[in-house]
Structures are given as structure tokens and as C-alpha cells.
N, C-alpha and C positions, 0 to 999 in steps of 0.2 A: 435685292441681291444685283440687279443692273448697277447700281450705283458703288459697289465695292469696288477697289482697285484691283484686286486678287483676280477676276473674273472666276469665279470658282464653277465647279458643276454641281448640280442638284440632283440627285438621284431620289427617287419616289418607288418604294416596292410597295406593288399593289396585288392582290389576288381578288377580284371581283364575283369568284364562285364560291367565297367564304360568306359568313354570315354579314347581312347588310348591317348598317348603324340603326344603333336605338332610334336616333332620328338623323334627318340629313344625309349627306353623302352624296349628292347628284352635283355640286361644285366639284367636289375632289376628281368624279369619275370623269366629267368635262373637262378640268384641267389636266388629267392624264392623259385624254383623249389627244390633246392638243401637241402633246410632246413626242419626241421620236421616241420610239420604242424597242425594246428588246426582250425577248419572248425566253423564258426560262423555262425548259422541258424535263430536266433532271430532277427527281423525287430523294432528296437527300436523306429524308427520314427512315427509309427502308428499300431493301433489295428484295423482297420477298414477291416474287409474281404473281402468287394468287391473289393477294391484297392489294396490289399495282392494278391487274386488271379490273378488281371488282372497283376501287376507287375511280379509274377511268371511266368506268360505266356510270357510276352514281353522280360524278361530277359533271356529265353532259345530258343525262336524260333520266326517267323515273324506272326502276327495274320493274322487272315482270315479279310478282310474290314467288313465283318457283324459283327464281335467281336468286333472291333473299334467302328464301329457307335451303339450298342449296349450300349458300356461302357458309351458313351459320351452322350446319348440320353437325351434329356432335358437340356443339358450343351455345345451345340455346338453352336456357335455365327456366326449367318450369316450378310448378309448384308455388308456394309462397314465398314474399319479398323475405322473410325472414330465412326462409330455407337456402334460397340464392344466395344472400347474404353470407351466410355461413358457408356453402360452398365457395365461395370466392376469398373467404377468411383460410380455407384448409388448403386452397392454392398457393394463397401469399406464404403461408407456413411452409409448405412442401419445397416452394422454389424460391423463396427468399426475396422475391419480388414485390412490391406494390401493388397490389389489386385495386385500380381504380374505377371505381362508378361514375356515368358521365349522363347527368341526367337533364331534361327539358327545364324544370321549375324548381325553385330553391326549396318548394314542397318536399319532393321527390328526393332531392339532394339530404333534405333533413331526415327524414325516413330511413332512409339508407345508412346515415351516422347513427340514429337512433337505434336501428336492430343491431349494427356494429356494436355499439356500446353494451346494449343488453347483455349480446353473445359473449362479449368478453368479460361478463359479470361486472359491470361498472354501474352501481345502484344510483337510485336514482336520490337516496340521500347523500352520497359523494357527488353528485351533479350539483345538488341545491348547495353544499359548501362551496363549489368551485368558484373560479374568477371569471366574470365577464368576457364572453368573448368578442371580436371585433365587431361593433355596430353596424358598420357596411355590411357584412354578411349575414350576422344573427347566427342561431343556434345555440344549443346546450352550453352550458358553462364549463369553462376548460378544467379538469383535474390533474394534481399529479400520480399518473401512476405508469411507470414503466412500461415501455412497450407498445403504447397506443400512438395512431399515426396522425399527424398533424400536419396541415396544410398554412404556410405562412401567407398573410394577406396585405403588408405594407412592405413596400422598399426602404428598409433601414440600414443594411450594410450590403452594397452590391459585390465587394471585393471579397466578401465571406460565403455570397451566397445567399443572403438574408435578403430574398425578392420576393415579390406577391406571387404566388402559386407555386414555389418550391414545396416539397413534400418531405418528410422526415420521420423519423420514431422519437419518441423520449427513449434516452438511455438512462438519466439518471434526475432524480427530483431532491434539488437541493433545499428549497421548502416548498409550501404548497402551491407557491404562486412562482417561483423560478426554477426551470429545467434546462438540463443540459440535452439538446437534440441534434440527433445525427441526419443530415440531408441524405437523400438518394445519390448526391455527388461524392458522398464521404467526408464532407466537411462537417465540424463540430460546430455549433452556437448557442449563445446563452439565449433564452427566450424569456421574457420579464415582461410584466405590465409597462405599458406605454400611456400618456396621455398627451393631450392637445388639441385644437381644431374645436373647442367647445364640445367634443365626444364623452367626454369623462375620462376615467382610468379603464384600460382593458388590455387584453392580451390580444398582441397584433398577429391573433390566429383563429384557425376553426378545425374541427375534426375533418382528418383527408381521406375518410374512407368513401367521400362522394362529393361530388361539385358539379355545375353545369356546364352544359358543350359549350355556352357561350363563354364562361370564364377558363374553359381548358384551352381556349385558343393558343396557339404556340407552344404548347408544351407536345412532349414525347414521351409516351408510356409505354411500358413493357406489357403489361396484362390489363386486363379491366372489362367491364361490363357497358354496354349502351342501354337505357333503360329510358323509353319516349313515356314519358309517366302523364303526360299532359291529357285532357279530356279532349283539346280539339288537335288536329294536324299541327306539329309545328312549322314555324317559319321555313321558307325554302333556304335549304343549305345544310339543317342542321344535320342530318343522315351523313352528308358527305365529309361536314368537318369532324362530326363526332368520329367517324370510322378512322379518317386519316390523322387521328391524334395519336395511334399505335404503331408498333413498329413490325408486326407479324400478325398474319393472318390467325394463327392458332392462341394467339395470346388476347383476340377480340372475342369477345362473349355478347348474347344478346339475352334480355330478360322479358317479359311480357309476351303478348301478342305482336305477331310480324304483320305488318301493315305496309302495303305500298305507301300510303299517305304520309310515312314518316320519312320517306326518302324523294322528296321531291327537289330538284337541283334549282339552282338558282339560274335565271333567265330561261324556264322552261315555258312551254307552250301550254295552257291549259286546256285547251281543245283537244289535247292528244295525252291528258295524263287525267289520272284516277286523282281528284282534290278534294271528294268529300268522303268520309268513312261510310262503310257498309252500317247495316243494323247490328250485327254482330261485333263490332269492334268500336262503336259510339263512346263507350264509358272508358277513361283512363284505368289503367292497369293499378295506379294507387287508390281508385274508389271501390275496387272490389275485394274479393278474399284473398287477393295476392298480399295484399298490405298486410294480413293478418297471420 
């Protein structure tokens, strides 16, 4: 950069209160610390004061359980996972908004997607005849059923919105494996099998009813549910990052046991926090009766 004749500016946008990289990260943190810094304090995703107050708290410190329960009062889904997924599908039909589940693990997201497909009467025979989903994500084969929600997994046409993470609904099936999909932005795209990179031929998508909190980073969601499905407390930042994907408090739901250990902030002090789960919440919600 120093050798370039234009003497350009280099700007790095970083938020160290979000999820840590899967590996490394210390070099970039040290690099950013050596630069002049401008702190941005405006949240552009939401103007909802209830949500902003909650996010401001969980970003800095682990909240008390009573605070979490109060925030999710009236929006805490109970019963089985299937019943909770059915509730989300009803909300989606009533409002016209996509109801997005954010999970900790791929296993949890797969369980939600499977429950949604079952509730939408997509049979195992149909799925067995479907086209392979993106091998990087996994999940059940993709079928040609109008009205199903899909999440794109590759950046194939950024100008049209065909980007990793975009969500849309199948509006017309041209063949068993070529669909017209309307994205939440309103754009229409043609979805078809792709190949390359030694991965075979596959549909560049997966089902869009659930994804992981890590994959949802950067998204803005109207409505959905947090599902801390792991049998151990998630990494620091998962609670804050998951909740901060939503535009309003009323659009944010919680499923399963409410635990303080799901809300450990990045940079917190373990000596001042509850870092181990109690006996009544050691198992994940996906391991008990809630999944059936």
C-alpha cells in the first residue's frame, strides 16, 4: 500500500464484540489497534428502543436470567420443536414475512428445516427424488415445490441479489430442478444446478427456515427465533449476535430453556459470570422431548 503512487486510504470495519474467527484473529486485532480509530455508535438495523436497550446490555455483560425472561415475555416458544416450528410458519403466513430460525449448530438448523418440510407436507419420497443441496452446507435434497423457502449459498450474481445468505420463495417450478425464486428484496432469480471445484453438481441453496447464528452474521431479519440447541454453552457472543440480526423486539422469539450461559459476551470476565450450566439445563433442547 505504501508503494502505491495514489497514497490511498485503507479503511477496516471491525466489531470485536461479534463472533470470534474460527481460527486466528489476533493479528487483525493488533493491526486495528495500531491504526487511528473512529467509533461508530449508531445502530442502523433498528430504531426499536426495547431491542436497543437489550442489545446494549448483552453486548457488554451477561444479563440476569430474569432480564432475559422479561425481554422474551410473550415470545418464548415452548412445547416440542415441531409445535414451535408450526407457530413460526403460522406467523409467516399471517404477516407475509419470513420467519427465520437461528441455531448454534448445523444439527439444530437441520432439525428445524426437517420439521418445517414435514409440516408443509413434503414427503420423504419427494425429498429422496430431489436434487442434492450445496455440499458445503448439507441438508436434505431440494425439491420443486412452489411456496418453499430457500436460502442461497453461493455468490453467483451479485447484481441480481444471487448472493450467499439471501432468502427467497419458490414461485414457479420450471422443471424438477429449475426454479424461479422471488427473493425477500423482490428480485426474481433463476435457480438451477451448478458444478465445479470438484464438488459435483448441486443446487446452490439449502432450505431457508433455519440457519446457524454464525452464518447469519450480516443479515437483517424481520422475524424469527433463537434456538440455543447445543449441549454446551455456545461461544461468547452468540446471544448478542443472534439477537442483533433482528429489526424489532416483537419480531424476536426464543425457543427452549432460557439460560444465562447462552448470553456470554465477548471480552467478559469469567470470574463475574455464570459460565457453567446448572443441572436442570445440562442437556441441549435438541436432545430431549422438544425435538419430537
